[in-house]
N, CA, C, O and the ligand as a Tripos MOL2 file, in Angstrom:
@<TRIPOS>MOLECULE
protein
  273   271    69     0     0
PROTEIN
NO_CHARGES

@<TRIPOS>ATOM
      1 N          22.5540  -14.2480    6.1740 N.3       1 MET1
      2 CA         22.8160  -12.7610    6.0450 C.3       1 MET1
      3 C          22.8590  -12.2780    7.5260 C.2       1 MET1
      4 O          21.9510  -12.5470    8.3120 O.2       1 MET1
      5 N          23.9800  -11.5390    7.8720 N.am      2 ASP2
      6 CA         24.1560  -10.9450    9.2200 C.3       2 ASP2
      7 C          23.2350   -9.8000    9.5340 C.2       2 ASP2
      8 O          22.7090   -9.1580    8.6250 O.2       2 ASP2
      9 N          23.0360   -9.5390   10.7630 N.am      3 GLN3
     10 CA         22.0330   -8.5570   11.2200 C.3       3 GLN3
     11 C          22.4250   -7.0580   10.7930 C.2       3 GLN3
     12 O          21.5120   -6.2800   10.5190 O.2       3 GLN3
     13 N          23.7140   -6.6510   10.7330 N.am      4 PRO4
     14 CA         23.9030   -5.3010   10.4670 C.3       4 PRO4
     15 C          23.5460   -4.9970    8.9600 C.2       4 PRO4
     16 O          23.0740   -3.9170    8.6030 O.2       4 PRO4
     17 N          23.8080   -6.0230    8.1290 N.am      5 THR5
     18 CA         23.4160   -5.7860    6.6500 C.3       5 THR5
     19 C          21.9490   -5.6960    6.5820 C.2       5 THR5
     20 O          21.4890   -4.8210    5.8480 O.2       5 THR5
     21 N          21.1280   -6.4700    7.2360 N.am      6 LEU6
     22 CA         19.6760   -6.4210    7.1780 C.3       6 LEU6
     23 C          19.1830   -4.9730    7.6600 C.2       6 LEU6
     24 O          18.2720   -4.3810    7.0810 O.2       6 LEU6
     25 N          19.8530   -4.4600    8.7530 N.am      7 ILE7
     26 CA         19.4610   -3.1730    9.1790 C.3       7 ILE7
     27 C          19.7960   -2.0220    8.0630 C.2       7 ILE7
     28 O          18.9930   -1.1130    7.8540 O.2       7 ILE7
     29 N          20.8740   -2.1110    7.4530 N.am      8 VAL8
     30 CA         21.2470   -1.1750    6.4920 C.3       8 VAL8
     31 C          20.2210   -1.2500    5.3650 C.2       8 VAL8
     32 O          19.6690   -0.2340    4.9420 O.2       8 VAL8
     33 N          19.9810   -2.4340    4.8990 N.am      9 PHE9
     34 CA         18.8920   -2.5540    3.8630 C.3       9 PHE9
     35 C          17.5340   -1.9810    4.2870 C.2       9 PHE9
     36 O          16.9130   -1.2330    3.5320 O.2       9 PHE9
     37 N          17.1070   -2.3080    5.4110 N.am     10 ALA10
     38 CA         15.7640   -1.8040    6.0190 C.3      10 ALA10
     39 C          15.8160   -0.2290    6.0840 C.2      10 ALA10
     40 O          14.8400    0.4310    5.7250 O.2      10 ALA10
     41 N          16.9060    0.3300    6.5230 N.am     11 VAL11
     42 CA         16.8820    1.8870    6.7590 C.3      11 VAL11
     43 C          16.9140    2.4820    5.3120 C.2      11 VAL11
     44 O          16.1860    3.4380    5.0470 O.2      11 VAL11
     45 N          17.7110    1.9580    4.4070 N.am     12 ALA12
     46 CA         17.6880    2.3830    2.9760 C.3      12 ALA12
     47 C          16.3410    2.2640    2.4190 C.2      12 ALA12
     48 O          15.9000    3.1900    1.7390 O.2      12 ALA12
     49 N          15.6710    1.2550    2.6320 N.am     13 ALA13
     50 CA         14.3550    1.0220    1.9750 C.3      13 ALA13
     51 C          13.3580    2.1160    2.5290 C.2      13 ALA13
     52 O          12.6240    2.7550    1.7750 O.2      13 ALA13
     53 N          13.3830    2.2940    3.9560 N.am     14 VAL14
     54 CA         12.5400    3.2280    4.4830 C.3      14 VAL14
     55 C          12.7580    4.6440    3.9960 C.2      14 VAL14
     56 O          11.8130    5.3720    3.6940 O.2      14 VAL14
     57 N          14.0390    5.0210    3.9270 N.am     15 ILE15
     58 CA         14.3570    6.3130    3.4460 C.3      15 ILE15
     59 C          13.9660    6.6290    2.0240 C.2      15 ILE15
     60 O          13.4980    7.7190    1.6940 O.2      15 ILE15
     61 N          14.1800    5.6240    1.1970 N.am     16 GLY16
     62 CA         13.7260    5.6890   -0.1820 C.3      16 GLY16
     63 C          12.2870    5.8150   -0.2640 C.2      16 GLY16
     64 O          11.8310    6.5910   -1.1030 O.2      16 GLY16
     65 N          11.4570    5.1210    0.5350 N.am     17 LEU17
     66 CA         10.0660    5.1360    0.4020 C.3      17 LEU17
     67 C           9.5960    6.5400    0.9120 C.2      17 LEU17
     68 O           8.7180    7.1190    0.2730 O.2      17 LEU17
     69 N          10.1420    7.1260    2.0480 N.am     18 LEU18
     70 CA          9.7370    8.3520    2.4910 C.3      18 LEU18
     71 C          10.0420    9.6010    1.5220 C.2      18 LEU18
     72 O           9.3290   10.5990    1.4090 O.2      18 LEU18
     73 N          11.1970    9.3530    0.8780 N.am     19 ALA19
     74 CA         11.5850   10.2990   -0.0740 C.3      19 ALA19
     75 C          10.6700   10.4100   -1.2450 C.2      19 ALA19
     76 O          10.3290   11.5050   -1.6910 O.2      19 ALA19
     77 N          10.2490    9.2020   -1.7740 N.am     20 SER20
     78 CA          9.1890    9.0850   -2.8910 C.3      20 SER20
     79 C           7.8070    9.7090   -2.4700 C.2      20 SER20
     80 O           7.1600   10.4040   -3.2540 O.2      20 SER20
     81 N           7.3950    9.4300   -1.2060 N.am     21 LEU21
     82 CA          6.2150    9.9830   -0.7590 C.3      21 LEU21
     83 C           6.2590   11.4630   -0.5880 C.2      21 LEU21
     84 O           5.2440   12.1110   -0.8430 O.2      21 LEU21
     85 N           7.3450   12.0560   -0.1800 N.am     22 VAL22
     86 CA          7.4560   13.5640   -0.0610 C.3      22 VAL22
     87 C           7.5540   14.1640   -1.3260 C.2      22 VAL22
     88 O           7.0460   15.2800   -1.4420 O.2      22 VAL22
     89 N           8.2080   13.5540   -2.4900 N.am     23 ILE23
     90 CA          8.2390   13.9900   -3.7840 C.3      23 ILE23
     91 C           6.7680   14.0740   -4.4140 C.2      23 ILE23
     92 O           6.3390   15.0480   -5.0330 O.2      23 ILE23
     93 N           6.0910   12.9240   -4.1600 N.am     24 LEU24
     94 CA          4.7400   12.7480   -4.7090 C.3      24 LEU24
     95 C           3.6750   13.7440   -4.1070 C.2      24 LEU24
     96 O           2.7680   14.2500   -4.7680 O.2      24 LEU24
     97 N           3.9010   13.9540   -2.7900 N.am     25 ARG25
     98 CA          2.9820   14.9470   -2.1430 C.3      25 ARG25
     99 C           3.2610   16.2980   -2.7000 C.2      25 ARG25
    100 O           2.3350   17.0460   -3.0120 O.2      25 ARG25
    101 N           4.4480   16.6150   -2.8280 N.am     26 ARG26
    102 CA          4.8810   17.9910   -3.2730 C.3      26 ARG26
    103 C           4.3630   18.2230   -4.6950 C.2      26 ARG26
    104 O           3.8220   19.2860   -4.9990 O.2      26 ARG26
    105 N           4.5280   17.2470   -5.5370 N.am     27 ARG27
    106 CA          3.9590   17.3030   -7.0260 C.3      27 ARG27
    107 C           2.5040   17.4020   -7.0030 C.2      27 ARG27
    108 O           1.9490   17.9160   -7.9750 O.2      27 ARG27
    109 N           1.7680   16.9460   -5.9480 N.am     28 ASP28
    110 CA          0.3990   16.9020   -5.9690 C.3      28 ASP28
    111 C          -0.3520   18.1370   -5.2320 C.2      28 ASP28
    112 O          -1.5440   18.1160   -4.9270 O.2      28 ASP28
    113 N           0.4990   19.1730   -5.0030 N.am     29 GLN29
    114 CA          0.0140   20.3510   -4.3620 C.3      29 GLN29
    115 C          -0.9880   21.1460   -5.2260 C.2      29 GLN29
    116 O          -0.6080   21.6110   -6.3010 O.2      29 GLN29
    117 N          -2.1550   21.3040   -4.8300 N.am     30 PRO30
    118 CA         -3.1780   21.9580   -5.7600 C.3      30 PRO30
    119 C          -2.9370   23.4860   -6.0160 C.2      30 PRO30
    120 O          -3.5520   24.0500   -6.9210 O.2      30 PRO30
    121 N          -2.0620   24.1440   -5.2390 N.am     31 ASP31
    122 CA         -1.8820   25.5260   -5.3830 C.3      31 ASP31
    123 C          -0.8210   25.7470   -6.4280 C.2      31 ASP31
    124 O          -0.4970   26.8980   -6.7190 O.2      31 ASP31
    125 N          -0.2580   24.7000   -7.0120 N.am     32 GLU32
    126 CA          0.7040   24.7780   -7.9670 C.3      32 GLU32
    127 C          -0.1170   25.0320   -9.4620 C.2      32 GLU32
    128 O          -1.1930   24.4920   -9.7220 O.2      32 GLU32
    129 N           0.5370   25.8670  -10.2900 N.am     33 SER33
    130 CA         -0.2010   26.2050  -11.5720 C.3      33 SER33
    131 C          -0.0850   24.9170  -12.3930 C.2      33 SER33
    132 O           0.9720   24.2890  -12.4390 O.2      33 SER33
    133 N          -1.2510   24.5190  -13.0720 N.am     34 PRO34
    134 CA         -1.2760   23.3720  -13.8930 C.3      34 PRO34
    135 C          -0.2440   23.5890  -15.2180 C.2      34 PRO34
    136 O           0.2440   22.6400  -15.8310 O.2      34 PRO34
    137 N          -0.0360   24.8090  -15.5010 N.am     35 PHE35
    138 CA          0.7930   25.0610  -16.6090 C.3      35 PHE35
    139 C           2.2760   24.8660  -16.3560 C.2      35 PHE35
    140 O           3.1040   24.8720  -17.2670 O.2      35 PHE35
    141 N           2.5720   24.6920  -15.0740 N.am     36 ALA36
    142 CA          4.0280   24.6940  -14.6900 C.3      36 ALA36
    143 C           4.4980   23.2010  -14.8490 C.2      36 ALA36
    144 O           5.6930   22.9070  -14.8400 O.2      36 ALA36
    145 N           3.5710   22.3450  -14.9850 N.am     37 THR37
    146 CA          3.9300   20.8810  -14.9200 C.3      37 THR37
    147 C           4.6660   20.5230  -16.1790 C.2      37 THR37
    148 O           5.5120   19.6320  -16.1070 O.2      37 THR37
    149 N           4.4500   21.0860  -17.2600 N.am     38 SER38
    150 CA          5.2420   20.6910  -18.4760 C.3      38 SER38
    151 C           6.6390   20.9310  -18.4260 C.2      38 SER38
    152 O           7.3850   20.2230  -19.1020 O.2      38 SER38
    153 N           7.1130   21.8910  -17.6720 N.am     39 THR39
    154 CA          8.5790   22.2030  -17.4510 C.3      39 THR39
    155 C           9.2360   21.2390  -16.6840 C.2      39 THR39
    156 O          10.4620   21.1300  -16.6950 O.2      39 THR39
    157 N           8.3920   20.4350  -15.9280 N.am     40 GLU40
    158 CA          8.9790   19.5140  -14.9110 C.3      40 GLU40
    159 C           9.0130   18.1020  -15.4770 C.2      40 GLU40
    160 O           9.4470   17.1760  -14.7930 O.2      40 GLU40
    161 N           8.5710   17.9250  -16.6950 N.am     41 GLY41
    162 CA          8.5290   16.6800  -17.2540 C.3      41 GLY41
    163 C           7.2390   15.8370  -16.7090 C.2      41 GLY41
    164 O           7.1260   14.6170  -16.8310 O.2      41 GLY41
    165 N           6.3230   16.6680  -16.1080 N.am     42 MET42
    166 CA          5.0670   15.9980  -15.5070 C.3      42 MET42
    167 C           3.9470   16.7810  -16.1450 C.2      42 MET42
    168 O           4.1010   17.9350  -16.5450 O.2      42 MET42
    169 N           2.6920   16.0370  -16.2330 N.am     43 LYS43
    170 CA          1.6030   16.6070  -16.7170 C.3      43 LYS43
    171 C           0.4810   16.3070  -15.6800 C.2      43 LYS43
    172 O           0.5010   15.2220  -15.0990 O.2      43 LYS43
    173 N          -0.4920   17.2130  -15.4220 N.am     44 ARG44
    174 CA         -1.5450   17.0990  -14.4900 C.3      44 ARG44
    175 C          -2.6350   16.4820  -15.0450 C.2      44 ARG44
    176 O          -2.9160   16.7660  -16.2100 O.2      44 ARG44
    177 N          -3.3660   15.6190  -14.3850 N.am     45 CYS45
    178 CA         -4.6050   14.9890  -14.9050 C.3      45 CYS45
    179 C          -5.7040   15.9880  -14.7350 C.2      45 CYS45
    180 O          -5.9350   16.5460  -13.6620 O.2      45 CYS45
    181 N          -6.4490   16.2110  -15.9670 N.am     46 PRO46
    182 CA         -7.5870   17.1690  -15.9430 C.3      46 PRO46
    183 C          -8.7390   16.7530  -15.0440 C.2      46 PRO46
    184 O          -9.5700   17.5560  -14.6200 O.2      46 PRO46
    185 N          -8.7420   15.4600  -14.7790 N.am     47 ASN47
    186 CA         -9.9200   14.9640  -14.0470 C.3      47 ASN47
    187 C          -9.7170   15.0600  -12.4490 C.2      47 ASN47
    188 O         -10.5530   15.5340  -11.6790 O.2      47 ASN47
    189 N          -8.5420   14.5610  -12.1060 N.am     48 CYS48
    190 CA         -8.3310   14.4130  -10.5580 C.3      48 CYS48
    191 C          -7.1600   15.3360  -10.0720 C.2      48 CYS48
    192 O          -7.0010   15.5270   -8.8670 O.2      48 CYS48
    193 N          -6.3710   15.8850  -10.9750 N.am     49 GLY49
    194 CA         -5.3050   16.7200  -10.6780 C.3      49 GLY49
    195 C          -4.0160   16.0310  -10.2750 C.2      49 GLY49
    196 O          -3.0820   16.7180   -9.8630 O.2      49 GLY49
    197 N          -3.9140   14.7550  -10.3660 N.am     50 MET50
    198 CA         -2.7810   14.0040  -10.1590 C.3      50 MET50
    199 C          -1.6670   14.2250  -11.1730 C.2      50 MET50
    200 O          -1.8710   14.1550  -12.3850 O.2      50 MET50
    201 N          -0.5160   14.4860  -10.6500 N.am     51 ALA51
    202 CA          0.7050   14.7110  -11.4980 C.3      51 ALA51
    203 C           1.1620   13.4180  -12.0690 C.2      51 ALA51
    204 O           1.4260   12.4970  -11.2960 O.2      51 ALA51
    205 N           1.2750   13.2710  -13.3180 N.am     52 ASN52
    206 CA          1.6790   12.0160  -14.0340 C.3      52 ASN52
    207 C           3.0220   12.3880  -14.8620 C.2      52 ASN52
    208 O           3.3380   13.5470  -15.1320 O.2      52 ASN52
    209 N           3.6930   11.3550  -15.1890 N.am     53 ILE53
    210 CA          5.0130   11.4830  -15.9820 C.3      53 ILE53
    211 C           4.3140   11.9610  -17.3980 C.2      53 ILE53
    212 O           3.1970   11.6260  -17.7900 O.2      53 ILE53
    213 N           5.1500   12.7350  -17.9940 N.am     54 VAL54
    214 CA          4.7290   13.3850  -19.2520 C.3      54 VAL54
    215 C           4.5180   12.1550  -20.5250 C.2      54 VAL54
    216 O           3.7870   12.3430  -21.4970 O.2      54 VAL54
    217 N           5.2200   11.0330  -20.3190 N.am     55 THR55
    218 CA          5.0880   10.1300  -21.2900 C.3      55 THR55
    219 C           3.8860    9.2390  -21.0220 C.2      55 THR55
    220 O           3.6030    8.4090  -21.8860 O.2      55 THR55
    221 N           3.1660    9.3160  -19.9450 N.am     56 ASP56
    222 CA          2.0680    8.4890  -19.5810 C.3      56 ASP56
    223 C           0.9650    8.9690  -20.5010 C.2      56 ASP56
    224 O           0.9280   10.1340  -20.8940 O.2      56 ASP56
    225 N           0.0590    8.0490  -20.8430 N.am     57 THR57
    226 CA         -1.1320    8.2870  -21.8020 C.3      57 THR57
    227 C          -2.3160    8.3910  -20.8600 C.2      57 THR57
    228 O          -3.2650    9.1180  -21.1540 O.2      57 THR57
    229 N          -2.2910    7.6930  -19.7430 N.am     58 THR58
    230 CA         -3.5170    7.7020  -18.8040 C.3      58 THR58
    231 C          -2.9870    7.9990  -17.4150 C.2      58 THR58
    232 O          -1.8400    7.7350  -17.0550 O.2      58 THR58
    233 N          -3.9890    8.6130  -16.6110 N.am     59 CYS59
    234 CA         -3.7460    8.9170  -15.3900 C.3      59 CYS59
    235 C          -3.4930    7.7550  -14.4340 C.2      59 CYS59
    236 O          -4.2580    6.7910  -14.4190 O.2      59 CYS59
    237 N          -2.2940    7.8460  -13.5360 N.am     60 ALA60
    238 CA         -2.0340    6.7550  -12.7030 C.3      60 ALA60
    239 C          -3.0310    6.6690  -11.4960 C.2      60 ALA60
    240 O          -3.0950    5.6460  -10.8140 O.2      60 ALA60
    241 N          -3.7600    7.7030  -11.2660 N.am     61 SER61
    242 CA         -4.6230    7.7970  -10.1560 C.3      61 SER61
    243 C          -5.9800    7.2920  -10.5080 C.2      61 SER61
    244 O          -6.4970    6.3880   -9.8510 O.2      61 SER61
    245 N          -6.5850    7.8620  -11.5470 N.am     62 CYS62
    246 CA         -8.0700    7.6800  -11.9410 C.3      62 CYS62
    247 C          -8.2100    6.9570  -13.3430 C.2      62 CYS62
    248 O          -9.2900    6.4680  -13.6750 O.2      62 CYS62
    249 N          -7.1850    6.9060  -14.0920 N.am     63 GLY63
    250 CA         -7.2760    6.2860  -15.3830 C.3      63 GLY63
    251 C          -7.6980    7.1810  -16.6330 C.2      63 GLY63
    252 O          -7.7540    6.7400  -17.7810 O.2      63 GLY63
    253 N          -7.9640    8.3810  -16.2970 N.am     64 GLN64
    254 CA         -8.3760    9.3670  -17.2610 C.3      64 GLN64
    255 C          -7.3250    9.4440  -18.3910 C.2      64 GLN64
    256 O          -6.1200    9.3860  -18.1470 O.2      64 GLN64
    257 N          -7.8150    9.5730  -19.6040 N.am     65 THR65
    258 CA         -6.8110    9.7220  -20.7470 C.3      65 THR65
    259 C          -6.2330   11.1960  -20.6670 C.2      65 THR65
    260 O          -6.9780   12.1710  -20.5650 O.2      65 THR65
    261 N          -4.9540   11.2820  -20.7170 N.am     66 LEU66
    262 CA         -4.3820   12.6220  -20.4700 C.3      66 LEU66
    263 C          -4.1550   13.2170  -21.9390 C.2      66 LEU66
    264 O          -3.9450   12.5170  -22.9290 O.2      66 LEU66
    265 N          -4.2250   14.5400  -21.9320 N.am     67 PRO67
    266 CA         -3.9480   15.3010  -23.1670 C.3      67 PRO67
    267 C          -2.5400   15.3420  -23.5540 C.2      67 PRO67
    268 O          -1.6740   15.1090  -22.7100 O.2      67 PRO67
    269 N          -2.2310   15.6340  -24.8210 N.am     68 GLY68
    270 CA         -0.7910   15.8720  -25.2130 C.3      68 GLY68
    271 C          -0.2340   14.4230  -25.5210 C.2      68 GLY68
    272 O           0.9360   14.2730  -25.8740 O.2      68 GLY68
    273 ZN         -6.6320   11.3790  -12.7260 Zn       69 ZN69
@<TRIPOS>BOND
     1     1     2 1
     2     2     3 1
     3     3     4 2
     4     3     5 am
     5     5     6 1
     6     6     7 1
     7     7     8 2
     8     7     9 am
     9     9    10 1
    10    10    11 1
    11    11    12 2
    12    11    13 am
    13    13    14 1
    14    14    15 1
    15    15    16 2
    16    15    17 am
    17    17    18 1
    18    18    19 1
    19    19    20 2
    20    19    21 am
    21    21    22 1
    22    22    23 1
    23    23    24 2
    24    23    25 am
    25    25    26 1
    26    26    27 1
    27    27    28 2
    28    27    29 am
    29    29    30 1
    30    30    31 1
    31    31    32 2
    32    31    33 am
    33    33    34 1
    34    34    35 1
    35    35    36 2
    36    35    37 am
    37    37    38 1
    38    38    39 1
    39    39    40 2
    40    39    41 am
    41    41    42 1
    42    42    43 1
    43    43    44 2
    44    43    45 am
    45    45    46 1
    46    46    47 1
    47    47    48 2
    48    47    49 am
    49    49    50 1
    50    50    51 1
    51    51    52 2
    52    51    53 am
    53    53    54 1
    54    54    55 1
    55    55    56 2
    56    55    57 am
    57    57    58 1
    58    58    59 1
    59    59    60 2
    60    59    61 am
    61    61    62 1
    62    62    63 1
    63    63    64 2
    64    63    65 am
    65    65    66 1
    66    66    67 1
    67    67    68 2
    68    67    69 am
    69    69    70 1
    70    70    71 1
    71    71    72 2
    72    71    73 am
    73    73    74 1
    74    74    75 1
    75    75    76 2
    76    75    77 am
    77    77    78 1
    78    78    79 1
    79    79    80 2
    80    79    81 am
    81    81    82 1
    82    82    83 1
    83    83    84 2
    84    83    85 am
    85    85    86 1
    86    86    87 1
    87    87    88 2
    88    87    89 am
    89    89    90 1
    90    90    91 1
    91    91    92 2
    92    91    93 am
    93    93    94 1
    94    94    95 1
    95    95    96 2
    96    95    97 am
    97    97    98 1
    98    98    99 1
    99    99   100 2
   100    99   101 am
   101   101   102 1
   102   102   103 1
   103   103   104 2
   104   103   105 am
   105   105   106 1
   106   106   107 1
   107   107   108 2
   108   107   109 am
   109   109   110 1
   110   110   111 1
   111   111   112 2
   112   111   113 am
   113   113   114 1
   114   114   115 1
   115   115   116 2
   116   115   117 am
   117   117   118 1
   118   118   119 1
   119   119   120 2
   120   119   121 am
   121   121   122 1
   122   122   123 1
   123   123   124 2
   124   123   125 am
   125   125   126 1
   126   126   127 1
   127   127   128 2
   128   127   129 am
   129   129   130 1
   130   130   131 1
   131   131   132 2
   132   131   133 am
   133   133   134 1
   134   134   135 1
   135   135   136 2
   136   135   137 am
   137   137   138 1
   138   138   139 1
   139   139   140 2
   140   139   141 am
   141   141   142 1
   142   142   143 1
   143   143   144 2
   144   143   145 am
   145   145   146 1
   146   146   147 1
   147   147   148 2
   148   147   149 am
   149   149   150 1
   150   150   151 1
   151   151   152 2
   152   151   153 am
   153   153   154 1
   154   154   155 1
   155   155   156 2
   156   155   157 am
   157   157   158 1
   158   158   159 1
   159   159   160 2
   160   159   161 am
   161   161   162 1
   162   162   163 1
   163   163   164 2
   164   163   165 am
   165   165   166 1
   166   166   167 1
   167   167   168 2
   168   167   169 am
   169   169   170 1
   170   170   171 1
   171   171   172 2
   172   171   173 am
   173   173   174 1
   174   174   175 1
   175   175   176 2
   176   175   177 am
   177   177   178 1
   178   178   179 1
   179   179   180 2
   180   179   181 am
   181   181   182 1
   182   182   183 1
   183   183   184 2
   184   183   185 am
   185   185   186 1
   186   186   187 1
   187   187   188 2
   188   187   189 am
   189   189   190 1
   190   190   191 1
   191   191   192 2
   192   191   193 am
   193   193   194 1
   194   194   195 1
   195   195   196 2
   196   195   197 am
   197   197   198 1
   198   198   199 1
   199   199   200 2
   200   199   201 am
   201   201   202 1
   202   202   203 1
   203   203   204 2
   204   203   205 am
   205   205   206 1
   206   206   207 1
   207   207   208 2
   208   207   209 am
   209   209   210 1
   210   210   211 1
   211   211   212 2
   212   211   213 am
   213   213   214 1
   214   214   215 1
   215   215   216 2
   216   215   217 am
   217   217   218 1
   218   218   219 1
   219   219   220 2
   220   219   221 am
   221   221   222 1
   222   222   223 1
   223   223   224 2
   224   223   225 am
   225   225   226 1
   226   226   227 1
   227   227   228 2
   228   227   229 am
   229   229   230 1
   230   230   231 1
   231   231   232 2
   232   231   233 am
   233   233   234 1
   234   234   235 1
   235   235   236 2
   236   235   237 am
   237   237   238 1
   238   238   239 1
   239   239   240 2
   240   239   241 am
   241   241   242 1
   242   242   243 1
   243   243   244 2
   244   243   245 am
   245   245   246 1
   246   246   247 1
   247   247   248 2
   248   247   249 am
   249   249   250 1
   250   250   251 1
   251   251   252 2
   252   251   253 am
   253   253   254 1
   254   254   255 1
   255   255   256 2
   256   255   257 am
   257   257   258 1
   258   258   259 1
   259   259   260 2
   260   259   261 am
   261   261   262 1
   262   262   263 1
   263   263   264 2
   264   263   265 am
   265   265   266 1
   266   266   267 1
   267   267   268 2
   268   267   269 am
   269   269   270 1
   270   270   271 1
   271   271   272 2
@<TRIPOS>SUBSTRUCTURE
     1 MET1         2 RESIDUE 1 A MET
     2 ASP2         6 RESIDUE 1 A ASP
     3 GLN3        10 RESIDUE 1 A GLN
     4 PRO4        14 RESIDUE 1 A PRO
     5 THR5        18 RESIDUE 1 A THR
     6 LEU6        22 RESIDUE 1 A LEU
     7 ILE7        26 RESIDUE 1 A ILE
     8 VAL8        30 RESIDUE 1 A VAL
     9 PHE9        34 RESIDUE 1 A PHE
    10 ALA10       38 RESIDUE 1 A ALA
    11 VAL11       42 RESIDUE 1 A VAL
    12 ALA12       46 RESIDUE 1 A ALA
    13 ALA13       50 RESIDUE 1 A ALA
    14 VAL14       54 RESIDUE 1 A VAL
    15 ILE15       58 RESIDUE 1 A ILE
    16 GLY16       62 RESIDUE 1 A GLY
    17 LEU17       66 RESIDUE 1 A LEU
    18 LEU18       70 RESIDUE 1 A LEU
    19 ALA19       74 RESIDUE 1 A ALA
    20 SER20       78 RESIDUE 1 A SER
    21 LEU21       82 RESIDUE 1 A LEU
    22 VAL22       86 RESIDUE 1 A VAL
    23 ILE23       90 RESIDUE 1 A ILE
    24 LEU24       94 RESIDUE 1 A LEU
    25 ARG25       98 RESIDUE 1 A ARG
    26 ARG26      102 RESIDUE 1 A ARG
    27 ARG27      106 RESIDUE 1 A ARG
    28 ASP28      110 RESIDUE 1 A ASP
    29 GLN29      114 RESIDUE 1 A GLN
    30 PRO30      118 RESIDUE 1 A PRO
    31 ASP31      122 RESIDUE 1 A ASP
    32 GLU32      126 RESIDUE 1 A GLU
    33 SER33      130 RESIDUE 1 A SER
    34 PRO34      134 RESIDUE 1 A PRO
    35 PHE35      138 RESIDUE 1 A PHE
    36 ALA36      142 RESIDUE 1 A ALA
    37 THR37      146 RESIDUE 1 A THR
    38 SER38      150 RESIDUE 1 A SER
    39 THR39      154 RESIDUE 1 A THR
    40 GLU40      158 RESIDUE 1 A GLU
    41 GLY41      162 RESIDUE 1 A GLY
    42 MET42      166 RESIDUE 1 A MET
    43 LYS43      170 RESIDUE 1 A LYS
    44 ARG44      174 RESIDUE 1 A ARG
    45 CYS45      178 RESIDUE 1 A CYS
    46 PRO46      182 RESIDUE 1 A PRO
    47 ASN47      186 RESIDUE 1 A ASN
    48 CYS48      190 RESIDUE 1 A CYS
    49 GLY49      194 RESIDUE 1 A GLY
    50 MET50      198 RESIDUE 1 A MET
    51 ALA51      202 RESIDUE 1 A ALA
    52 ASN52      206 RESIDUE 1 A ASN
    53 ILE53      210 RESIDUE 1 A ILE
    54 VAL54      214 RESIDUE 1 A VAL
    55 THR55      218 RESIDUE 1 A THR
    56 ASP56      222 RESIDUE 1 A ASP
    57 THR57      226 RESIDUE 1 A THR
    58 THR58      230 RESIDUE 1 A THR
    59 CYS59      234 RESIDUE 1 A CYS
    60 ALA60      238 RESIDUE 1 A ALA
    61 SER61      242 RESIDUE 1 A SER
    62 CYS62      246 RESIDUE 1 A CYS
    63 GLY63      250 RESIDUE 1 A GLY
    64 GLN64      254 RESIDUE 1 A GLN
    65 THR65      258 RESIDUE 1 A THR
    66 LEU66      262 RESIDUE 1 A LEU
    67 PRO67      266 RESIDUE 1 A PRO
    68 GLY68      270 RESIDUE 1 A GLY
    69 ZN69       273 GROUP 0 **** ****
């Protein structure tokens, strides 16, 4: 594999990782209403406040069983 291809892959990976982190941090803002999460397809853990995908049955952060 030639060098420019590797650089493109590395940059794309870093950008993707940073974007994911920004999205996760924004979803984890405590000043957000817990009732607003259902409209985003997310639900907040009642134990730690972590935003989880609405289809999840347990919290990705602490393992608490999620309601609904
Ligand atoms: Zn949790």
